[in-house]
Structures are given as C-alpha cells and as structure tokens.
DSSP file (Angstrom, degrees, kcal/mol; ACC not computed):
  #  RESIDUE AA STRUCTURE BP1 BP2  ACC     N-H-->O    O-->H-N    N-H-->O    O-->H-N    TCO  KAPPA ALPHA  PHI   PSI    X-CA   Y-CA   Z-CA
    1    1 A M              0   0    0      0, 0.0     2,-0.2     0, 0.0     0, 0.0   0.000 360.0 360.0 360.0 133.1  -12.1   64.1  133.9
    2    2 A D        -     0   0    0      1,-0.1     2,-0.5     2,-0.0     0, 0.0  -0.468 360.0-117.9 -73.7 140.6  -12.3   64.1  130.1
    3    3 A E        -     0   0    0     -2,-0.2    -1,-0.1     1,-0.1     0, 0.0  -0.691  30.0-179.2 -79.0 122.2  -15.7   63.7  128.5
    4    4 A K        +     0   0    0     -2,-0.5    -1,-0.1     2,-0.0     2,-0.1   0.523  41.6 115.9-100.0  -8.3  -15.6   60.5  126.4
    5    5 A R        -     0   0    0      1,-0.1    -2,-0.1     4,-0.0     4,-0.0  -0.365  43.8-168.6 -68.4 139.2  -19.2   60.7  125.1
    6    6 A I  S    S+     0   0    0      1,-0.1    -1,-0.1    -2,-0.1    -3,-0.0   0.460  70.2  36.8-105.8  -3.2  -19.5   61.1  121.4
    7    7 A A  S    S-     0   0    0     37,-0.0    -1,-0.1     0, 0.0    36,-0.0  -0.989  92.7 -90.1-146.1 151.9  -23.3   61.9  121.3
    8    8 A P        -     0   0    0      0, 0.0    34,-0.4     0, 0.0     2,-0.3  -0.314  43.3-140.4 -61.4 144.9  -25.8   63.8  123.4
    9    9 A R        -     0   0    0     32,-0.1     2,-0.6    33,-0.1    32,-0.2  -0.830   3.8-140.3-110.4 147.5  -27.4   61.7  126.2
   10   10 A L  B     -A   40   0A   0     30,-2.8     2,-1.8    -2,-0.3    30,-1.6  -0.934  13.8-145.7-105.3 116.1  -31.0   61.8  127.3
   11   11 A E        +     0   0    0     -2,-0.6     2,-0.3    28,-0.2    27,-0.1  -0.587  54.7 123.0 -85.7  82.9  -31.2   61.4  131.1
   12   12 A E        -     0   0    0     -2,-1.8     2,-0.5     2,-0.0    28,-0.3  -0.993  56.7-130.3-143.3 141.7  -34.4   59.4  131.3
   13   13 A E        +     0   0    0     -2,-0.3     2,-0.3    25,-0.2    25,-0.2  -0.844  29.8 173.3-101.3 129.1  -35.1   56.0  132.8
   14   14 A N  E     -B   37   0B   0     23,-2.3    23,-3.0    -2,-0.5     2,-0.1  -0.979  34.0-110.1-133.4 145.2  -37.0   53.4  130.7
   15   15 A E  E     -B   36   0B   0     -2,-0.3    49,-0.8    49,-0.3     2,-0.3  -0.458  39.6-177.3 -70.6 147.0  -37.8   49.8  131.3
   16   16 A V  E     -BC  35  63B   0     19,-1.8    19,-0.8    47,-0.2     2,-0.5  -0.996  22.1-144.0-146.2 144.9  -35.9   47.4  129.1
   17   17 A T  E     - C   0  62B   0     45,-2.3    45,-2.4    -2,-0.3     2,-0.4  -0.935  23.4-162.9-107.7 133.9  -35.9   43.6  128.6
   18   18 A I  E     -BC  32  61B   0     14,-2.1    14,-3.4    -2,-0.5     2,-0.4  -0.899  12.4-168.2-120.1 149.0  -32.5   42.0  127.9
   19   19 A S  E     - C   0  60B   0     41,-2.2    41,-2.9    -2,-0.4     2,-0.4  -1.000  25.1-127.0-130.3 132.1  -31.5   38.7  126.5
   20   20 A V  E     + C   0  59B   0      8,-0.5    39,-0.2    10,-0.4     7,-0.0  -0.652  29.0 172.9 -77.5 127.1  -27.9   37.4  126.6
   21   21 A I        +     0   0    0     37,-2.5    38,-0.2    -2,-0.4    -1,-0.1   0.441  46.5 102.0-114.1  -3.5  -26.7   36.4  123.2
   22   22 A S  S    S-     0   0    0     36,-1.3     5,-0.1     1,-0.1    35,-0.1  -0.389  75.9-127.9 -71.3 158.8  -23.1   35.7  124.0
   23   23 A S        +     0   0    0     -2,-0.1    -1,-0.1     2,-0.0    34,-0.0   0.140  61.1 137.1 -94.9  20.7  -22.1   32.1  124.4
   24   24 A R    >   -     0   0    0      1,-0.1     3,-0.6     2,-0.1     2,-0.1  -0.340  55.3-113.5 -67.8 148.4  -20.5   32.7  127.9
   25   25 A K  T 3  S+     0   0    0      1,-0.2    -1,-0.1    -2,-0.0    -2,-0.0  -0.400  91.3  26.9 -79.2 158.6  -21.2   30.2  130.6
   26   26 A N  T 3  S+     0   0    0      1,-0.2    -1,-0.2    -2,-0.1    -2,-0.1   0.666  89.5 119.1  65.7  21.2  -23.2   30.9  133.7
   27   27 A L  S <  S-     0   0    0     -3,-0.6    -1,-0.2    -5,-0.1    26,-0.1  -0.939  71.7-103.5-114.3 141.7  -25.3   33.6  132.1
   28   28 A P        -     0   0    0      0, 0.0    -8,-0.5     0, 0.0     4,-0.1  -0.305  22.7-162.6 -63.6 143.3  -29.1   33.3  131.9
   29   29 A K        +     0   0    0    -10,-0.1     2,-0.1     2,-0.1     3,-0.1   0.612  66.3  82.1 -99.0 -17.3  -30.5   32.4  128.4
   30   30 A E  S    S-     0   0    0      1,-0.1   -10,-0.4   -11,-0.1     2,-0.1  -0.379  98.4 -79.6 -82.6 166.8  -34.0   33.5  129.1
   31   31 A K        -     0   0    0    -12,-0.1     2,-0.6    -2,-0.1   -12,-0.2  -0.410  43.8-142.2 -64.8 140.8  -35.2   37.1  128.8
   32   32 A I  E     -B   18   0B   0    -14,-3.4   -14,-2.1    -2,-0.1     3,-0.2  -0.930  20.4-173.1-110.5 119.8  -34.4   39.1  131.9
   33   33 A T  E     +     0   0B   0     -2,-0.6     3,-0.1   -16,-0.2   -16,-0.1  -0.376  55.7  62.5-101.3-175.9  -37.0   41.6  133.1
   34   34 A Y  E    S+     0   0B   0      1,-0.3     2,-0.3    -2,-0.1    -1,-0.2   0.886  75.1 130.8  63.4  42.2  -36.8   44.3  135.8
   35   35 A N  E     -B   16   0B   0    -19,-0.8   -19,-1.8    -3,-0.2     2,-0.4  -0.863  41.3-155.1-118.5 156.7  -34.0   46.2  134.1
   36   36 A Y  E     -BD  15  48B   0     12,-2.5    12,-3.6    -2,-0.3     2,-0.4  -0.977   4.5-150.3-132.4 147.3  -33.8   49.9  133.4
   37   37 A I  E     +BD  14  47B   0    -23,-3.0   -23,-2.3    -2,-0.4     2,-0.3  -0.961  22.3 173.3-116.5 136.3  -31.9   51.8  130.8
   38   38 A K  E     + D   0  46B   0      8,-3.5     8,-3.0    -2,-0.4   -25,-0.2  -0.832  53.7  32.3-133.3 168.9  -30.7   55.4  131.5
   39   39 A D  S    S-     0   0    0     -2,-0.3     2,-0.2     6,-0.2   -28,-0.2   0.910  77.7-168.4  49.7  53.1  -28.6   58.0  129.8
   40   40 A V  B     +A   10   0A   0    -30,-1.6   -30,-2.8   -28,-0.3     2,-0.3  -0.525  16.3 160.7 -78.8 137.2  -29.5   56.9  126.3
   41   41 A S        -     0   0    0      3,-2.7   -32,-0.1   -32,-0.2    67,-0.1  -0.846  55.1 -97.5-138.1 178.5  -27.7   58.2  123.3
   42   42 A V  S    S+     0   0    0    -34,-0.4    66,-0.1    -2,-0.3     3,-0.1   0.624 124.0  45.3 -75.0 -10.5  -27.3   56.9  119.7
   43   43 A S  S    S-     0   0    0      1,-0.3    53,-2.0    52,-0.1     2,-0.3   0.663 125.5 -46.5-104.2 -19.7  -24.0   55.3  120.7
   44   44 A G  E     - E   0  95B   0     51,-0.3    -3,-2.7    -5,-0.1     2,-0.3  -0.979  47.0-136.9 176.4-167.0  -25.0   53.6  124.0
   45   45 A A  E     - E   0  94B   0     49,-2.1    49,-2.9    -2,-0.3     2,-0.5  -0.960  28.0 -96.9-164.3 174.5  -26.6   53.8  127.3
   46   46 A K  E     -DE  38  93B   0     -8,-3.0    -8,-3.5    -2,-0.3     2,-0.4  -0.949  36.5-157.1-107.5 128.5  -26.3   52.9  131.0
   47   47 A L  E     -DE  37  92B   0     45,-3.3    45,-2.5    -2,-0.5     2,-0.5  -0.896   5.5-159.5-108.9 131.7  -28.1   49.7  132.0
   48   48 A Q  E     +DE  36  91B   0    -12,-3.6   -12,-2.5    -2,-0.4     2,-0.3  -0.960  29.0 155.4-109.8 125.4  -29.3   49.0  135.5
   49   49 A T  E     - E   0  90B   0     41,-2.4    41,-2.7    -2,-0.5   -14,-0.1  -0.887  51.5-124.8-144.8 169.9  -29.9   45.3  136.2
   50   50 A N  S    S+     0   0    0     -2,-0.3     2,-0.4    39,-0.2   -15,-0.1   0.303  89.6  69.6-103.5   8.5  -30.0   42.6  138.9
   51   51 A I  S    S-     0   0    0     39,-0.1     2,-0.6   -19,-0.0    -2,-0.1  -0.958  85.0-114.9-124.9 148.4  -27.4   40.3  137.3
   52   52 A L        -     0   0    0     -2,-0.4    -2,-0.1    29,-0.0    40,-0.0  -0.693  30.2-164.8 -80.8 120.3  -23.7   40.8  136.8
   53   53 A L        -     0   0    0     -2,-0.6     3,-0.1   -26,-0.1     4,-0.1  -0.929  17.3-130.1-109.4 114.7  -22.9   41.0  133.1
   54   54 A P    >   -     0   0    0      0, 0.0     3,-1.8     0, 0.0    24,-0.2  -0.234  34.9 -88.4 -62.7 151.2  -19.2   40.6  132.3
   55   55 A V  T 3  S+     0   0    0      1,-0.3    24,-0.2    24,-0.1     3,-0.1  -0.304 115.3  27.3 -55.6 142.1  -17.5   43.1  130.0
   56   56 A D  T 3  S+     0   0    0     22,-3.0    -1,-0.3     1,-0.3     2,-0.2   0.408  84.2 144.3  78.5   2.8  -17.8   42.2  126.3
   57   57 A T    <   -     0   0    0     -3,-1.8    21,-2.3    21,-0.1     2,-0.4  -0.526  45.7-135.6 -67.8 135.1  -21.1   40.3  126.9
   58   58 A L  E     - F   0  77B   0     -2,-0.2   -37,-2.5    19,-0.2   -36,-1.3  -0.803  27.4-179.0 -94.4 135.3  -23.5   40.7  123.9
   59   59 A L  E     -CF  20  76B   0     17,-2.7    17,-2.7    -2,-0.4     2,-0.5  -0.947  26.5-140.5-131.2 150.1  -27.1   41.4  124.7
   60   60 A M  E     -CF  19  75B   0    -41,-2.9   -41,-2.2    -2,-0.3     2,-0.4  -0.966  28.3-164.5-104.6 127.3  -30.3   42.0  122.7
   61   61 A I  E     -CF  18  74B   0     13,-3.1    13,-2.2    -2,-0.5     2,-0.5  -0.893  13.5-162.9-115.4 145.3  -32.3   44.7  124.3
   62   62 A E  E     +CF  17  73B   0    -45,-2.4   -45,-2.3    -2,-0.4     2,-0.4  -0.990  22.8 166.7-123.2 120.0  -36.0   45.6  123.8
   63   63 A M  E     -CF  16  72B   0      9,-2.7     9,-3.5    -2,-0.5     2,-0.5  -0.981  29.2-158.1-137.2 147.9  -37.1   49.0  125.0
   64   64 A T  E     - F   0  71B   0    -49,-0.8   -49,-0.3    -2,-0.4     7,-0.2  -0.975  28.3-134.7-120.9 113.8  -40.0   51.4  124.6
   65   65 A L    >   -     0   0    0     -2,-0.5     3,-1.5     5,-0.5   -51,-0.1  -0.352  30.8 -99.0 -70.4 151.8  -39.0   54.9  125.3
   66   66 A K  T 3  S+     0   0    0      1,-0.3    -1,-0.1   -53,-0.1   -52,-0.0   0.777 115.4  17.7 -44.9 -50.5  -41.5   56.9  127.5
   67   67 A T  T 3  S+     0   0    0     43,-0.0     2,-0.6     2,-0.0    -1,-0.3   0.323 105.3  93.1-109.8   9.0  -43.4   58.8  124.8
   68   68 A L    <   -     0   0    0     -3,-1.5    42,-0.0     1,-0.1     0, 0.0  -0.901  59.0-159.3-102.3 124.8  -42.5   56.7  121.8
   69   69 A Q        +     0   0    0     -2,-0.6     2,-0.3    -5,-0.1    -1,-0.1   0.594  65.3  86.6 -83.0  -9.4  -45.0   54.0  121.1
   70   70 A Q  S    S-     0   0    0     -5,-0.0    -5,-0.5     1,-0.0     2,-0.3  -0.703  77.6-123.0 -95.4 144.0  -42.7   51.9  119.0
   71   71 A K  E     -F   64   0B   0     -2,-0.3     2,-0.5    -7,-0.2    -7,-0.2  -0.615  19.1-148.6 -81.1 139.9  -40.4   49.2  120.5
   72   72 A I  E     -F   63   0B   0     -9,-3.5    -9,-2.7    -2,-0.3     2,-0.5  -0.951  10.0-166.4-110.0 126.9  -36.7   49.6  119.7
   73   73 A I  E     +F   62   0B   0     -2,-0.5     2,-0.3   -11,-0.2   -11,-0.2  -0.957  18.3 163.5-114.1 130.0  -34.7   46.4  119.5
   74   74 A A  E     -F   61   0B   0    -13,-2.2   -13,-3.1    -2,-0.5     2,-0.5  -0.967  37.0-125.3-144.8 157.0  -30.9   46.6  119.5
   75   75 A I  E     -F   60   0B   0     22,-0.5    22,-2.9    -2,-0.3     2,-0.3  -0.906  35.4-177.9-101.6 131.5  -27.8   44.6  120.0
   76   76 A V  E     -FG  59  96B   0    -17,-2.7   -17,-2.7    -2,-0.5     2,-0.4  -0.909  20.3-143.5-130.1 157.9  -25.4   46.0  122.7
   77   77 A K  E     -FG  58  95B   0     18,-2.4    18,-2.3    -2,-0.3     2,-0.3  -0.982  26.4-118.7-121.6 131.2  -22.0   45.1  124.1
   78   78 A V  E     + G   0  94B   0    -21,-2.3   -22,-3.0    -2,-0.4    16,-0.2  -0.543  33.4 173.9 -70.1 124.8  -21.1   45.6  127.7
   79   79 A K  E     +     0   0B   0     14,-3.7     2,-0.3     1,-0.4    15,-0.2   0.734  63.8   1.3-103.8 -31.8  -18.2   48.1  128.0
   80   80 A W  E     - G   0  93B   0     13,-1.2    13,-1.8   -26,-0.1    -1,-0.4  -0.982  59.7-151.0-153.7 159.1  -18.0   48.6  131.8
   81   81 A V  E     - G   0  92B   0     -2,-0.3     2,-0.4    11,-0.2    11,-0.2  -0.994   5.6-170.3-136.4 141.0  -19.7   47.3  135.0
   82   82 A K  E     - G   0  91B   0      9,-3.1     9,-2.8    -2,-0.4     2,-0.5  -0.998  21.0-134.6-131.8 128.4  -20.2   48.9  138.4
   83   83 A I  E     + G   0  90B   0     -2,-0.4     7,-0.2     7,-0.2     3,-0.2  -0.721  24.6 174.4 -82.7 123.3  -21.5   47.0  141.4
   84   84 A I  E    S+     0   0B   0      5,-2.3     2,-0.4    -2,-0.5     6,-0.2   0.884  77.7   2.2 -91.2 -53.9  -24.2   49.0  143.2
   85   85 A I  E >> S- G   0  89B   0      4,-1.9     4,-2.5     0, 0.0     3,-2.4  -0.978  92.5-104.5-135.4 121.5  -25.2   46.4  145.8
   86   86 A D  T 34 S-     0   0    0     -2,-0.4     4,-0.1     1,-0.3    -3,-0.0  -0.133 100.6  -4.5 -47.4 132.0  -23.3   43.1  145.9
   87   87 A D  T 34 S+     0   0    0      1,-0.2    -1,-0.3     2,-0.1     3,-0.1   0.609 134.6  59.9  58.9  16.4  -25.4   40.2  144.4
   88   88 A E  T <4 S+     0   0    0     -3,-2.4     2,-0.4     1,-0.3    -2,-0.2   0.614 101.2  21.7-136.0 -43.7  -28.4   42.6  143.9
   89   89 A S  E  <  + G   0  85B   0     -4,-2.5    -5,-2.3   -39,-0.1    -4,-1.9  -0.995  54.8 171.5-145.6 134.3  -27.8   45.6  141.7
   90   90 A Y  E     -EG  49  83B   0    -41,-2.7   -41,-2.4    -2,-0.4     2,-0.4  -0.963  19.4-147.3-139.0 152.6  -25.4   46.5  139.0
   91   91 A E  E     -EG  48  82B   0     -9,-2.8    -9,-3.1    -2,-0.3     2,-0.4  -0.948  18.0-174.0-116.1 144.8  -24.9   49.2  136.4
   92   92 A A  E     -EG  47  81B   0    -45,-2.5   -45,-3.3    -2,-0.4     2,-0.5  -0.997  21.7-136.6-139.8 134.0  -23.3   48.5  133.0
   93   93 A G  E     -EG  46  80B   0    -13,-1.8   -14,-3.7    -2,-0.4   -13,-1.2  -0.788  30.3-167.5 -85.0 127.7  -22.3   50.8  130.2
   94   94 A V  E     -EG  45  78B   0    -49,-2.9   -49,-2.1    -2,-0.5     2,-0.4  -0.915  12.6-152.1-122.3 147.5  -23.4   49.4  126.9
   95   95 A E  E     -EG  44  77B   0    -18,-2.3   -18,-2.4    -2,-0.4   -51,-0.3  -0.946  25.3-116.4-116.9 134.4  -22.5   50.3  123.4
   96   96 A F  E     + G   0  76B   0    -53,-2.0     2,-0.3    -2,-0.4   -20,-0.3  -0.530  39.5 175.9 -69.2 130.8  -24.8   49.7  120.4
   97   97 A V        +     0   0    0    -22,-2.9   -22,-0.5    -2,-0.3   -54,-0.0  -0.990  61.8   0.2-135.3 144.2  -23.3   47.3  117.9
   98   98 A N  S    S+     0   0    0     -2,-0.3    -1,-0.1     1,-0.2   -22,-0.1   0.826  86.8 156.6  48.2  37.0  -24.8   45.8  114.7
   99   99 A T        -     0   0    0    -24,-0.1    -1,-0.2   -25,-0.1   -25,-0.1  -0.786  49.2-103.5 -94.8 134.1  -28.0   47.9  115.4
  100  100 A P    >>  -     0   0    0      0, 0.0     4,-1.8     0, 0.0     3,-0.6  -0.209  24.2-123.8 -56.9 144.4  -30.2   48.6  112.3
  101  101 A I  H 3> S+     0   0    0      1,-0.2     4,-2.7     2,-0.2     5,-0.2   0.865 110.5  58.1 -57.9 -38.7  -29.9   52.2  111.0
  102  102 A Y  H 3> S+     0   0    0      1,-0.2     4,-2.1     2,-0.2    -1,-0.2   0.856 105.3  50.3 -63.7 -33.3  -33.7   52.7  111.4
  103  103 A A  H <> S+     0   0    0     -3,-0.6     4,-2.1     2,-0.2    -1,-0.2   0.912 111.9  47.0 -69.8 -41.9  -33.4   51.9  115.2
  104  104 A I  H  X S+     0   0    0     -4,-1.8     4,-2.8     2,-0.2    -2,-0.2   0.894 111.5  52.1 -64.3 -39.7  -30.5   54.4  115.6
  105  105 A K  H  X S+     0   0    0     -4,-2.7     4,-2.7     2,-0.2     5,-0.2   0.900 107.7  51.7 -63.9 -41.2  -32.5   57.0  113.6
  106  106 A K  H  X S+     0   0    0     -4,-2.1     4,-2.4     2,-0.2    -1,-0.2   0.927 112.3  46.3 -59.7 -45.0  -35.5   56.5  115.9
  107  107 A L  H  X S+     0   0    0     -4,-2.1     4,-2.9     2,-0.2     5,-0.2   0.929 112.3  50.0 -62.4 -45.9  -33.3   57.0  119.0
  108  108 A E  H  X S+     0   0    0     -4,-2.8     4,-2.3     1,-0.2    -2,-0.2   0.916 112.9  46.2 -60.3 -45.7  -31.7   60.1  117.4
  109  109 A D  H  X S+     0   0    0     -4,-2.7     4,-2.6     2,-0.2    -1,-0.2   0.902 113.8  49.3 -64.1 -42.0  -35.0   61.7  116.6
  110  110 A Y  H  X S+     0   0    0     -4,-2.4     4,-2.8    -5,-0.2     5,-0.2   0.932 111.9  47.2 -63.9 -47.2  -36.4   60.9  120.0
  111  111 A I  H  X S+     0   0    0     -4,-2.9     4,-2.4     2,-0.2    -2,-0.2   0.923 113.9  48.1 -61.3 -44.9  -33.4   62.3  121.9
  112  112 A S  H  X S+     0   0    0     -4,-2.3     4,-2.2    -5,-0.2    -2,-0.2   0.926 113.1  47.9 -61.4 -46.3  -33.5   65.5  119.7
  113  113 A W  H  X S+     0   0    0     -4,-2.6     4,-2.4     1,-0.2    -2,-0.2   0.917 113.0  47.8 -62.6 -44.8  -37.3   65.9  120.2
  114  114 A K  H  X S+     0   0    0     -4,-2.8     4,-1.9     1,-0.2    -1,-0.2   0.895 111.5  50.2 -64.4 -40.3  -37.0   65.4  124.0
  115  115 A Q  H  X S+     0   0    0     -4,-2.4     4,-1.1    -5,-0.2    -1,-0.2   0.899 112.2  47.5 -67.0 -39.2  -34.1   67.9  124.3
  116  116 A K  H  X S+     0   0    0     -4,-2.2     4,-1.0     1,-0.2     3,-0.3   0.902 112.2  49.2 -66.5 -40.7  -36.0   70.5  122.3
  117  117 A S  H  < S+     0   0    0     -4,-2.4    -1,-0.2     1,-0.2    -2,-0.2   0.817 108.9  53.4 -70.4 -28.3  -39.2   70.0  124.4
  118  118 A N  H  < S+     0   0    0     -4,-1.9    -1,-0.2     1,-0.2    -2,-0.2   0.761 104.7  55.8 -73.9 -25.0  -37.1   70.3  127.6
  119  119 A E  H  <        0   0    0     -4,-1.1    -1,-0.2    -3,-0.3    -2,-0.2   0.763 360.0 360.0 -75.9 -25.6  -35.7   73.6  126.4
  120  120 A S     <        0   0    0     -4,-1.0    -1,-0.2    -3,-0.1    -2,-0.1   0.472 360.0 360.0 -70.0 360.0  -39.2   75.1  126.0
C-alpha cells in the first residue's frame, strides 16, 4: 500500500473537544467531549469519537497536547470514516483547513521535539 502521508505523524493519544461547524442536518451543535485525537501531524490526524461524522463535515477542535500547556484550536475537515463499533465508536481521518499558521507551527515544533526526545 502506498504511503499517502505528507508529514511525519506523532503516535500519541490526546483528549480533544470538537464542535460541528458544518450546516449539515442531524449533527450535534453543542461541543462534543470524550473524543481522542491520535496520529497527529501538521496536515491532519485521526479522531476517535462516539458520533458518526460524515465525510466533508467541518469541525472546530480544541486540543492540549500531553506536554504542551497551550491549547491548540483548529478547523478540520473529515476525509474518511471507519466504524469501530456500530452506534458507539468511530474513527475519522481529519485534515487541517483554514488553521492559523501559529497553530500549525506549534504542532510542528511539538512533533519535532517529541520525535527527538523519543530517539534519545
């Protein structure tokens, strides 16, 4: 299988709060907690959640990476969805869109720092 990733990923699980900002029907408008983000890169991440998010749904995510004390807020677009357990657990690949450069830079610095510290 060809590798499609364009940036290094950090295989670390972090809590994240998501809010749906798409105007699609039947999606919650309040903040959704109890989500996790994994495999973070400067281009996207894998989101684990308890609601089914259709492809192309726009979300605002708020995350605090494990050893970074600052919150990162980003806009992401759902690129793919995988059902883990019907009506209970889902994974979604998300891509950062319209995310401020400073937030991407924070992620890039964090990923680089974690990868260097893991090599030591």
